[in-house]
C-alpha positions, 0 to 999 in steps of 0.5 A: 537559454537555461540548463536542466539539472536532474536531481536523483535522490536515493532513499533507503527503506529499512524494514523492521521485523513484525511485532510478535504476539504471545498466545497465553492460556489462562488457568481455570478450574473447569477445563480438563488438562487432557483437553488443554494438551489436545488443543496445544497439540492440534492448534499449536503443533506441540508434541505431547511432551511440550504440551504437557509441560505447558499445561503443568505451567498453566496449572501451577502458575496460572498462565502459560505461553503456547507460542509467539506469532505475528498478530494475525496468526496469533488472533487466528490461533486464539479463535481456533483454540477457543472454538475447540474448547467451546465445542468440548464444553470448556470455558478456557480463556486464551488471549493474544498479548504483544510480546515485550 
């Protein structure tokens, strides 16, 4: 009779960290700077100093990054921030873009 041979194959799985997405605020001529600062502090947990610095960057360059997050968290923060802006009558544009 024959013999039985068991083969055990070892497979290594390498996990890579999730892709990060940047949340970008875009400048407009209608949204008050105080509202942008408030949103950065409330939704993105910036302190007043960093919120003001990001707001000035948005104003001076046309856009500024509020933070880097996994895709799902970035999308939720965009949604929450836009909702807060609309609640206050502001047309603020905020997007989530894959970080390079």
